[in-house]
N, C-alpha and C positions, 0 to 999 in steps of 0.2 A: 504494500500500500504506500502510495506516495502522498506527500502533503498536498500536492497540487490538485489532487482529486478527493481529498478528504471532505471538502465541503460540497456535498452533493446537492447543491441548490438546483442545478439544471437537470440532474437526473438522480433522484434521491433513493432509488432502489427500495421503495417502500417506507422510507422515513417520512413521517408527517412533517409538512413544512413548518407548522407552528413549533413543534418540538425541536426541530432542527435549528430554527431561529434562536430559541432559548439556549441551546448548546453553544452556538456560535457566539452569541452575545456574552455568555459566561467566559468563553475563551478570550474574547477581545478585551474584556474588562479586567483581566488578570486574575480571575477566580482560579483556585487550584484545580488542575485537570484531574478528573476522577480516574481511578484505576480501570473501571470498565471502558471508559472512553479511550484511554491509552492503549489498552489491549485490543480494542476494536480497530484503532488506527494502525496498529502494527501487525494486525492479523495476517496480512499477505506481504509484509515487508521482507525483502531479500537483502540481508545484511552483507556488507563488504567487510571482511575481517580486517584487512589492511586499513581501510578508512576508519573503522571503529578504534583501532589501536592508535592511529595517528591523532584522531580527535581527542581521545582520552588522555593522550600525552600532553596535548596543548592545554587541556583543562587543568591537569595536574600542575603544569609549569606556570601558566599565565592566568588561570581561572577564566579565561575568555577564549572562545574559538569562533572563527568566521567560516561558515560553509557557503561557498558560492558556486554557481553553475547555471545551466540553462533551465528553462521552464520544463517541468515534468520529470526532472531527474531524481526527485525524492529528497530534496533538501530538508524539508520540515520533518519528514519521517526519520531521516538520518539523525537530525538533532534530537528528536524525541527518543530514538533508540539509544543514542549515546548517553543522554542524561539518565535514561532508565537503567542502562548498564552500570552507570556510576552510582546507582542506588541512593540517589538523593530522596529524602522523605517526601518532598513536594516539588511538583513541576508547575510553573505558571508561565503565561505569556506576558511580556512587558506591555503595559498599557500605554496607548498613544495619548499624547496630550492635546492641547488646543491646536486646531488646524492640523491634527494628526502628526504633530511634532514628536520626536523621540525624546523620552524623559528618563534618562538613566538614574536620575537622582531619587527616583521612587523605589529603587531596589533595596528595600529595607528589611525584608523578611529574612530570618536566619534559616540556614540549611535548605536552600531553595535552588532548584535548577531553573534558570530563566531562559525563555526563548524570545528573541527579538525578531519578529517576522517582517522582513523588508522585501519579500519576494516580488511584491507588486508595486514597489515604490517607483513613482514616475518622475519625481523631482530629483535633481542632483543632490548628492549628500553634501552637507556643508564642509568646507575645509576644516580640518582639525578633528573630524569625527573619528578617524582611526586613532589619533592620539588620545581622544576621550575614552575610547575603549581600553587602551593600554592603561590609562590612569585609573580605570575602575578596578584594576587588579587588587589593590590593597584593601579597598572597601569590601570586595567580594570575599577576600581571604578572611577578613575580620568577621564576616557574617557566615562563614563556612558555606558559601554559595558559589554558583557557577553561572556563566552567561554564554549562550550560543546564539550567534547571529546568522540568520538565513537570508540570502540576498542573491540577486542576479550578478553574474560576472561583470557585465558592462557597467552596472551601477557601482559595484565595488571598486572597479578599476580607477575611478576618480580619486580615491583616497587610499588605494592599496599600498602605495609607497610609505604611508605613515605607520602601517602595522602589518607588514607583509609576513612577519614571523608567526602571527596568530591565525593566518588564513589557510584554508584547504579547498582546492578545486575538486568538486565531487564529480566523479565519472559515473555515467549511468550504468545501472545493473543490466545484465544480459536480458533482453526482452522475453526470450523464450523461457528463461529461468523464472522470470516474474509470472508469466502466464501459467507455467507448470505449477508453481507454488499455489496460485489461486485455485486452479482446478483440483489439485490434490487436497487442499484444505476446504474445498467447497462442501457444504452439507446438503444432500449427500455427496460424497466424492464423485468426480466425473471419471468413470472407468475407461472411457474412450480417449482419455487425455493423451496417452502416448501415441496412439494411432493418428489422432487429429494433428498433434504438434509435429508429427513426422511428414505430414502432407506438404508437398511443395507450395501449394497455394497459400496455406496457412503460414508457412515459413516466410514466404515473400511478403505477406501482410504484416508480419511481426518484425522482420529484420529492419534495423535502422530506426525503429521507433523508440520513444522514451518509455521508461517504466510506467508512466501514467497512461500512455496510449496502449501499451501492452496489457495493462490491467483492464482497460476498456474492452479490448478485443477478447480477453479471457472471459469477461462477463457475458459477451455476446455468444461465445462458444458454449458456455455453461447454459445459457438460456435456450440455445438451439437444442442441446441434448435433453434438457429438462422438458421442453415442449414435446420433443419427439417421443418421450416415454409415455405420453398420454395420447399419441396420435392413433387413429383407427388403423392406419397402415404405416408402421414405422419406416422411416427413410433409411437409405443405405448411408455408409460413411461418406461417399462422394456427394450425395445429396445434402448431407449436413454441411460439408465444406462449402457447397454452393450457396446454402443459406447464409453462412457467415460472410462470404465474399460479397453477396448481394447486400447484406446489411451494411458492409463497409462502404458501399456506394449509396447508402440511405435509400435503397430500393427505388431510386429515381428512374433508371431505365425500365424496370419492371412496371412501375406505376404509369410511366409515360405510354408504354405499349398498351396497358390495360385501358387507359383513358381514350386512346385512339380507337380502340376496338369497341368500347362501350360509351357511346355518345349520349345515351339516354340519361337525362338528368336525374330520373328516379333511381337508377342504378348507382349513379355517382353519390347521390345523397345517402343512400343506404350504406354504401362503403364508408362514408365519413361518419355517419351515426354509429355504425358498428365499431369503428376505430375508437371513437370517443367513449363508447360504452362497452369496451372490450370485456368479455366474459359476463356481460349482463344477460338477464333473461331475454329470450328472443322477442317476446311480446313487447317488452320495454323498448328494445331496439327499433321494432317496427313502428311503435307510437312516436318515438323520437325522430325517426326518419321522415315521417309525415309532417311533424312540426317543423323540422329543418327546412323542408321544401317551402313551407309557408313563410318562414323567416327570411329565406332568400328570394321570396316572391317568385317561386318556381315550384308551386305545389303540383304533385303528380295528378294526372287525370283520374277522376274518381272511377272506381271499379264497381261492378255490380256482380253479385253472385261470386262465381269463381273465375271471372275474367281477370287477366293480368297475372303476373307472377306472385306467388305467396312467399311466406317466410323461407321455406326450404329452398325454393328456386332462387330467390334473391341471395340467400346465404351462399349458395353454390356459385352464383354469378360473380360474387366479389372474392371468391377464393378462400372463404372462411369455412369453419366446421361447426356443425350443430351437435354439440356433445350430448351425452345421455340425459342430462338434466335440463335440456332445451336451452342451453346458453350458447350464444354466438361467440366463437373463439378463433383467433388467428394463431396458427402454429408456425409463425415466422418471427424470429427475434428482431425486435425493433421496428416491426411493421406498422403498428398502430401509430407510433410517433411519426413515422415516415409519411403516413397518409395525411396526418394533420399538417405536417410541414409542407407537403406538396400542395395542399389546398391553400394555405396561407401564401405560398409563393405564386401559385397560379391564379388566385382570385383575391388580390389584396383589397379590392374595393368592397369585399364582403366581410372583412375582418370584424367590423363593429356588429354587423348582423349576427355573425357567428358567436361572438362573445355574449351578445344579448340572449341568444338561443341557449347557450350553456347555462347562463344564470337562470333563465326560465325553467330549464330542465331540472336544475338542482332544487328549485322550489317545490317540485312535484315528486321528488324521489324520497324513499325512506332514508332515514338519517345515515345509515352506514354507506349506502350508495352515493348519497349527496356529498358526504365528506370525501369519499374516494374520488369522485369526479372533480370536486373543487381542487383537491390536492394534485390530481393529474394535470388539470388545466394550468395550475400554478407552475408546474414543472415545464410544460410546453411554452408558457408565456415567458418564463425566465430564460429558457433556452433560445428562443427567437430574439429576445432582447440582447442576449450575449452575442449571437451570431451577427446581428445587424447593427449592434450598438445604437439602437433606436428604441425609444420607449412608447411608440405609438400603440402597439398591441397591449402592453402592460397598462397604459393609461386607460384604454377602452375597457379592458377586463376589470380593473379595479373600480372604475366608475360605475359600471353596471352592477357589480357585486355590492358595492357600497350602498346602492339604491335599493337593494333587495334585503329586507330585514335580517334574515338569519344568515346572510352571507357577509355581513359587515366585518366580522372577525377575520374571515378568509381574505377580504380585501386588504385589511391592515397587514396580515401575515405576508401577503404577496408583495406589498410595498417594502416591508422590512427585509424580505429575502433578497430583493433586488439591491437594496441599500447595503446589505452585508456582503454581497458577492465580491470577491477579490478583484474582478475585472470590471463589472458593470457598476460597482458600488459608488465610485466617485461621480460618475455620470448621473446616477439616480439621485444621490444626495444633493447635487447641484441643481438638478431639474426640479426637485421637490421645493426648493426655495422659490423658483420661478412660479411654480403652481400656487404656492402660498401667497405670493404677492398679487396674483391676478384677481380681478373682481369675481363675484359669485355668478354673475350673469353677463351675457354678451352686451357690451355697451359701445356707444359710438366712439370711434377713435381708438378702440382697443381690439387687437387682433386675437388675443387669447383671453379665455375666461376659464375658471375652474369651478365646476358645479359644487354646490354645497355638500352633497353626499361624498364626493371625493375628498373635499377638505376635512370632513369628519373622519374619514378613514385615515387621512394623512396625520391628523392630530393623534389618533390612537396609535399609529405606527411610530410616531416620534416618542410616545411614552415608552414603547418597547425598546426603541433604539437608544434611548438616552444613556443607559448604563455603559454602552460601548462608545458612543459619540455624544457626550453631554453637551458640549458647546453648540454643535451642529443642531442637535434636537431642540435645545432651548431657543435658539435663534429662529428656527422655523415655527415653533409654537408661538413665540411672540409676534412673528410676522403674520401668522394666521389670525391672531387676535386683533391685529390692527387693520387687516385688509378684508373684513367681512361685514356684511350687514345681516347675516343670518343668525338668529338666536341659537339655532341648533349647532352651528359651527362654534359659536362662543361657548356654548355649554360643553362641547367636545374638548375644546382647549382647556377649559376649567377642569374637566374630569382628568385630562392628561396631567395637568400640573399638580392636581391633588394626589394623583397616584405617585408622583415623584416627591411631593412635599414632605411626606412622612419619612423619607430617607435623608439622613443628616447631610450627606455630601451634596444632595441636590437642593436641599433647603438653602444652604449657603450659596450654591451656584446661582439659584434663581434670584436670591436677594442681590447678589453682586451684579448680575446681568441687568436687573431692573433699575438698580441704583445708577448704573452707568447710563442707561437709556433715559432716565428721568431728566438728566441735565444735558442730553444730546442737542446739538444744533440742528439735527434733522427732525422735523416735525413728526414724520411717520414713526420714528423710534420712540419719541415721547408718548405718542398716542398708543403705541403698542404696549409700552411699559404701564401706562395708566389702566388700559383695559385688562391687562394681565393681573395687575395688582387687585383690581376690583373683583376679578374672578376668584382670587385667593381670599380676599377680605370677606366675601359672602359665604365662604365654605365653613362648615362646622365640623367639630371633632365628634368622637363617639358620645360625649356628654351633651351634645347639642349646642356647644359654645363655639363662637368664631375662633378659628385656628390662630388668628393674629391677636386675639384679645387676651394676651398674657403679658406679665411684666417683662419676660425675656424678649418678646417680639415688639414691645411698646415703641422703642426708638425707631425701628425700621417702619413700623406701621404708621407712625406719625409722618415720616418722610413720604410714604405712599399717599396718605390722605392729602397732604399739602399739594401734591400734583394732581391727584384724582379729582379734587373739588373744582379744578379748572375745566373738567370735562363737561359736555352737555348734560343737563340735569337728568334726563331719562336714563342715562348710562350709570349714574351713581345711586339711583334710588334703591335698587335691590340690596346692595351692600350696606347702605346706611340703615335700611329696615332690619337687616339681620342683627346689626349692632344694637339698635334700639330695643329689639325683642330681647336680646341678652341682658341689657340693662334693666328691663322690666321684670324679667323672671329671676334674675340673680342680682338683687340689690347691692351686694358687696362689690360688684363690678362697675357700678354706676360712676364712682369717681374716676376710674380709668377711662371709661367711655367719654365722659364729659371733658376731662383734661385733654384727651387726644383730639377731640373735635374742636375745642376752643383754641388749642395751640396750633391746629391746622389752619386757622384763619389768618395766621401770620406767614409772611414769606420767610423761607429758610435763611439763616444767617444771623449775624449779630445785630443787624439794624432793626429787627423786629417790626417790619412794616405790616400794618393791618390791612387786609384786602377785603373791602366791603362786598365785592362780587362773590367771594366764598361764603360770607355770611348769608347772602341772599340764596345761594345754592343750597346751603345746609338748612336754612330755615324753610325753604320750599319743600325739601325732602322730608323734613320733620312733620310738616303739615300734610304732606301726601301720605305719610305713615299713619297719622291720626288727624283727620280733618277737624276743623272747628265746627261746632254745632250751634245753630241759632236757637233762641228760646231759653227759658229758664229750666235748666236741668243740672243735676249734680255732676261735677266733672268725673270722668272715668280715670282709672289708674294710668291709662295710656295718655290721656289729655294732661294729667298732672306731670307726667314724665316729660312730655313734649314742652310744656311751659317751663319746667325746671331747666331743660337744655337751652331754650331760647334766652332765658334770663342769664344763664351762665355765659352765653355768647355775648350778650349785651354788656355784661360786666367786664368782659375781656377787651372791649373796644376802648382804645386810649381816649377817644373823644368823650365817651361816657364817663370814664374814670376822672376826667378833668372837671366834671360837674359836681355839684354838691350831691351827696348820697340821696337827699330827699328829692332832688330834681332828676337824678339820673334815671330812675326807674318809674318816674311819674308818667302815666299814660297821657 
């Protein structure tokens, strides 16, 4: 197993996208790698004894080793194997800092094997980076720890002269040995491995490939053999070889020939539906194929009685099998993915209709089939995003899923998966900022808009992504808060922030980010900070009290209110109402509420300039919380609290303080 294929976002071989996202985020945030995860990553690793000996020697002598090489050669797995052989109690990945900068200062844990993953670094390394690695030796020795850097040779070459003695060029393992290891360790083992790996076509396919690619072909070989075991008429060895070589070509010649022969759109739609619902009940495939025709505005002509082909004939036409339990199944490795790829390449103008159809299908499926379909579409979408370096399909899929109630979580998972991918990740994270800035609806003079459902999913995705990329996630959440008119999006941002607020590191990060933005010269940042603050200010803890209404948070809450009270009145109403409710139901909190609101009437700084506009905004909100009633009636507790607040605000006014006490509050 090589590191370059450990993150199976594009093809996760049965791993649920959401679970996979969690594992990858844990790795990126520097959480200790679990023993099962390490064993899984090294399950098919082919160690090089000489490389292991060399790297172990470097770690013993310098405490730091750099593994460089080309993509797919197994650099990460080699680092993991080396540290595992060094029997360090804990292995972690070095967490990246702001703007993904490398932060070696954070390596404080004792008896830890650190991996600094720079395989996909696109920016040149700063001069002196090699020296910094050398200088880390003493600190690592003091903490009984080690550091292994994995990086591309081209990237490393810029600083190689600074630390050549700690570097090792990794030579790729023999691809046939990699494939053999996978097939022998496969469960159940592939008994045909020796015969298949001795075939000239398979040898030609494997020779010269990287370990990562060899592992990919080994999976294809295993899939071909596994499918063959359940075939009504098992294929010969040469036929199995043919299946593998066709899969290597993504079945494109085979599919092109089939489409030339079968021009009937009904047959083509049945092929696509069967590929999407691989191994689903035949009746479900037939219903889906009819709906697909309608979605593509190409509904098949209605049949009466037994006119036209039925399920058995259609299944035969597309080259699939109808197995004993009446499920439609393709016995060709990688064929279902190839069918979808062919459609996307052949009919790009139908991508949105197709994604809308998949969303509609999931809404009608039983939970197990729905989750499976959503997970498969996530894989296909991420794969096409990777191949084309374009987010069109991903955006369309996430938008339709986000607008479909029970698929909202899948939409967020899809966005997270793309943002975590080592190749598409930066493109996705940058594009998400563009989407966050866009208006909710198409407006004059704007070429781009982001529908509210997609923005909601984006907010949920940022809450998941924050542990791995805190600064990036917080910036996009703040931008979403400032660039929306949708209460649902605002609510989603608030939910995301509250999910992070309870974590100490994020509470400090959120405060720091908003404090900087409060005083920004850019109006949109100030607005974003104020909206985000108000979202937090109106949130309550488990006791029903505002999370900011504590002595610990009082100073920062005052800063927030001083800026938030400058916002339009409708935007501040909800948060003020929550605080007044708390003051009403918990009298001991009343002095803190009143002090915060009265101090917020002054501009920050030593000048203590009183701002009447804030008085009016707060007074208006207080009367909206408890309106004045005409006629003689005893004041309610709410009315008394409102008047108490207004009087406190009046007493804080320097102009009122200058008057005699008897005159100051005389109506």
